[in-house]
Each structure stands twice: as C-alpha cells, then as structure tokens.
C-alpha positions in Angstrom: 21.6 -73.7 -24.1 23.8 -71.9 -21.6 23.9 -68.1 -22.0 26.1 -65.3 -20.7 24.6 -61.7 -20.6 27.0 -58.7 -20.6 24.9 -55.6 -19.9 25.7 -52.7 -17.6 22.1 -51.5 -17.2 20.3 -53.7 -14.7 16.8 -53.1 -16.1 18.0 -53.8 -19.6 19.8 -57.0 -18.4 16.7 -58.2 -16.5 14.4 -57.5 -19.6 16.8 -59.3 -21.9 17.0 -62.3 -19.6 13.2 -62.4 -19.3 12.8 -62.3 -23.1 15.4 -65.1 -23.6 13.8 -67.4 -21.1 10.4 -66.7 -22.5 11.5 -67.5 -26.0 13.6 -70.5 -25.0 12.5 -71.8 -21.5 15.3 -74.3 -21.4 17.9 -71.6 -21.7 20.2 -71.3 -18.6 21.5 -67.8 -18.0 24.8 -68.4 -16.2 25.6 -64.8 -15.3 24.9 -61.2 -16.0 28.1 -59.2 -16.3 28.2 -55.4 -16.2 31.8 -54.4 -17.3 34.7 -55.4 -19.5 36.8 -56.2 -16.4 34.3 -58.6 -14.8 33.5 -60.3 -18.1 37.2 -60.9 -18.9 37.7 -62.3 -15.3 34.7 -64.6 -15.6 35.6 -65.9 -19.1 39.2 -66.6 -17.9 38.0 -68.7 -15.0 34.9 -70.5 -16.3 33.9 -72.8 -19.1 32.5 -70.6 -21.9 28.7 -70.7 -22.5 27.0 -71.7 -25.8 26.1 -68.1 -26.6 26.9 -64.6 -25.3 24.6 -61.6 -25.5 26.8 -58.5 -25.2 26.1 -54.8 -25.0 28.6 -52.8 -26.9 28.9 -49.7 -24.7 29.8 -50.7 -21.2 30.6 -48.4 -18.3 34.4 -49.1 -18.7 34.6 -48.9 -22.5 33.5 -50.7 -25.6 33.0 -54.5 -25.2 35.2 -55.1 -28.3 38.1 -54.8 -25.9 37.1 -58.1 -24.3 38.2 -59.9 -27.5 41.7 -58.3 -27.1 42.0 -59.7 -23.6 40.5 -63.2 -23.8 40.0 -65.8 -26.5 36.2 -65.9 -27.0 35.5 -69.1 -28.9 31.7 -68.9 -28.9 29.2 -66.9 -31.0 28.1 -63.5 -29.8 24.9 -61.5 -30.3 25.6 -57.8 -29.8 23.0 -55.4 -28.4 23.3 -51.6 -28.6 21.3 -48.4 -28.8 23.4 -47.3 -31.8 24.0 -48.8 -35.2 27.5 -47.3 -36.0 29.2 -50.4 -34.6 27.7 -53.0 -36.9 30.7 -53.4 -39.1 33.1 -53.7 -36.2 30.8 -56.2 -34.5 31.0 -58.6 -37.4 34.8 -58.5 -37.4 34.7 -60.5 -34.1 32.5 -63.4 -33.2 29.2 -61.6 -33.9 26.4 -63.7 -35.4 23.8 -60.9 -35.0 23.4 -57.3 -34.0 20.2 -56.1 -32.3 19.3 -52.5 -31.7 17.7 -51.5 -28.4 15.1 -51.6 -27.2 15.2 -55.3 -28.1 12.3 -56.4 -30.2 11.1 -59.8 -29.0 10.5 -61.2 -32.5 13.9 -60.0 -33.8 15.4 -61.7 -30.7 13.5 -64.9 -31.5 14.8 -64.9 -35.1 18.4 -64.6 -33.8 18.0 -67.4 -31.3 16.3 -69.6 -34.0 19.2 -69.0 -36.4 21.7 -70.0 -33.7 19.7 -73.1 -32.8 19.7 -74.4 -36.4 23.3 -75.4 -35.8 23.2 -76.0 -32.1 23.2 -79.8 -32.5 26.7 -79.5 -33.8 28.1 -77.7 -30.8 31.1 -79.5 -29.3 31.0 -81.2 -25.9 32.9 -78.3 -24.3 30.1 -75.9 -25.3 32.4 -74.2 -27.8 31.9 -74.3 -31.6 34.6 -75.7 -33.8 36.4 -72.8 -35.7 35.1 -73.9 -39.1 31.5 -74.2 -37.8 31.8 -70.8 -36.1 32.9 -69.2 -39.4 29.9 -70.8 -41.1 27.6 -69.4 -38.5 29.1 -65.9 -38.8 28.8 -66.1 -42.6 25.2 -67.2 -42.3 24.2 -64.5 -39.8 25.8 -61.7 -41.8 23.2 -62.7 -44.5 20.6 -64.4 -42.3 17.5 -64.0 -44.4 16.4 -65.6 -47.6 17.4 -63.6 -50.7 15.5 -65.7 -53.3 13.0 -68.5 -53.8 13.1 -71.4 -56.2 9.8 -72.0 -57.9 8.5 -74.5 -60.5 6.6 -73.4 -63.6 5.5 -76.5 -65.4 8.7 -78.4 -66.3 10.8 -75.3 -65.7 12.5 -74.0 -62.5 13.3 -70.3 -61.9 14.3 -68.1 -59.0 12.4 -65.1 -57.6 14.5 -62.5 -55.9 13.1 -61.2 -52.6 13.1 -57.7 -54.1 10.6 -58.9 -56.7 8.1 -60.2 -54.1 5.1 -57.9 -53.4 3.5 -60.1 -50.9 3.1 -63.7 -49.7 -0.4 -65.2 -49.2 -2.0 -68.5 -48.2 -4.8 -70.2 -49.9 -6.3 -73.6 -49.1 -3.3 -74.7 -46.9 -0.8 -73.7 -49.6 1.4 -70.6 -49.8 2.1 -68.3 -52.8 4.3 -65.4 -53.9 2.6 -62.6 -55.7 5.5 -61.0 -57.7 5.7 -57.3 -58.6 4.8 -58.3 -62.2 1.5 -59.6 -60.9 2.2 -63.4 -61.3 1.6 -66.0 -58.6 4.1 -68.8 -57.7 3.6 -71.6 -55.2 6.3 -72.0 -52.5 7.0 -74.8 -50.1 6.7 -72.8 -47.0 3.9 -71.9 -44.6 3.5 -68.3 -43.7 4.7 -69.2 -40.2 7.9 -70.6 -41.7 8.4 -67.6 -43.9 8.2 -65.3 -40.9 11.4 -67.0 -39.6 13.1 -66.9 -43.0 12.5 -63.4 -44.2 13.9 -60.1 -42.9 11.2 -58.7 -40.5 12.3 -55.2 -41.4 11.2 -55.7 -45.0 8.0 -57.9 -44.6 5.2 -57.8 -42.2 2.5 -60.4 -41.5 -0.6 -58.2 -41.6 -3.1 -61.0 -41.1 -3.4 -64.8 -41.0 -3.5 -64.8 -44.8 -1.1 -62.0 -46.0 2.5 -61.0 -45.4 3.5 -57.8 -47.4 6.6 -56.0 -48.5 7.1 -52.5 -47.2 8.8 -51.5 -50.5 5.7 -52.3 -52.5 3.0 -50.7 -50.4 1.4 -48.0 -52.6 -1.3 -46.7 -50.4 -2.7 -47.3 -46.9 -6.4 -46.5 -46.3 -8.4 -46.3 -43.0 -11.0 -49.1 -43.1 -14.0 -50.1 -41.1 -13.5 -51.8 -37.7 -10.3 -49.9 -36.9 -8.5 -51.9 -39.6 -6.3 -50.6 -42.5 -6.6 -51.5 -46.2 -3.4 -51.8 -48.3 -3.0 -51.2 -52.0 0.2 -52.7 -53.4 2.0 -52.0 -56.6 1.5 -55.5 -58.0 -2.3 -55.3 -57.7 -4.3 -57.7 -55.4 -6.6 -60.6 -56.1 -8.6 -59.6 -53.0 -8.6 -57.0 -50.3 -5.5 -57.0 -48.1 -6.4 -55.7 -44.7 -4.3 -55.2 -41.6 -6.2 -57.0 -38.9 -7.4 -55.0 -36.0 -5.0 -56.6 -33.5 -2.0 -55.9 -35.8 -2.6 -52.2 -36.6 -0.5 -50.8 -33.7 2.4 -53.1 -34.4 2.1 -52.4 -38.2 2.3 -48.7 -37.6 5.5 -49.1 -35.4 7.0 -51.3 -38.2 6.4 -48.6 -40.7 8.0 -46.0 -38.5 11.3 -47.9 -37.9 
C-alpha cells in the first residue's frame, strides 16, 4: 500500500507516519507534503498512491483547493483538529475523517476499511470510479447498524441502538439487548471491535463490550477497577479491567 501524507506540521506528520507503519508495516509512505502548492505539483508529476492522508488546514489554505487544481482519483482520509469540515470532506474523495490528535485505534479502523477493497485496486494504483463511489458510500456509514440473529426457525434484526452490550461465553459471542434478551452472533469480540463505532462501544474487558448510551452507573471497585451497571441488567458483574480504566475514562470524556 503506497501512501501520501499531506500535513504542514512536521511533528504531526512524523507521528501519523509512525502510526501508519506501526499498524501496517508493509505501507510505503511516498512523501510528506506540507502545502497545497507542493501537493498539486507532486500529484501532477507522479503516479498517484493507493491512499492519501490529508490535513484540511494547510499553511496556504484549505486542502479542498487541491481537488480544484488536480484530478485526484484515489481515496482520501482527512485529518483535522476541527469537525466543521466533515460534510465538505465527503463531497470529494473522502472515505474517512479523523480528528486530531489521531487515535491509533480509529486510524486502524480506517485502514482496515480501506483494505477490505484493496484487492480490487487497479494496476495503476487508482480505484475505478464505480469502486471509489462504493468505498465512499461505505465509509460514510462505515459501522454496522444492525445484526441478523436466529431465534429457533425465525430470523430477526437487532438495531445497534438496541444493544446494551456484547459478551463472550464459552468461545461464542452474544448480544444483550436493552430488553434483557440474549442473542447469539457470528462474530468474535475482536471482530466486533472492527465492525462497531468505537465512539459508541468500548471493550472494557476480555469478556464485555458495552454501549455508552446504556451505562446507568459507574462505581469505584476494588483493585482500581470500575463496576458498570447497565440499563438492561446484567447476568454477572461487568468490570472495567485495571489496564483499561484510564482509556475508558478518556472514552467517556470525548
């Protein structure tokens, strides 16, 4: 995977490159550009990469101007310290929009989403227009919105809003709905972490992943852990593991 980084802050560019190569060691960062002018010049004189990471606010203007000066035919993941440009970002080739400081796990989700279709990249490194549109459509709604479950001979769907938490038991995974019912799902918790919006669900331990919307109470617990009470009720204690407590508090405060 060949990557172009457009970022006018050197420290931010270096950190982003380090995160990309840590998540995907085979990634080749072709260049780090620091302005609209240099990016346009480079894109006009080089074969385009597979993926571009682009800061929105550059020293010489908003990076959206690049798309008015050169035909960018590859997907772009925008990075910015501000969220007011999200809608404008998705009007161009954006397949994701990451707020600074870049969270490693959110970056990993973005790269994984891109890689799901990477085997269909054309030999030139550019996506076919129809495929690019499919990727953009997918990334505008990148996370699962519902799950199909079987109840005896019947099949039904569970909306993500109705999930209080996911849990594992004897190598299987289950949904606990807000109505208090349990449903088996064909995903491991590791797979669910890639499929579900990390802003809405958090993996508090090896066994549980909970919805922020359905946390009723958080209680200090022994061993520097936290105990969660959820609106759907619990079959057993749901504890935030000691090593997850700091990250969990940051997640709550986003």
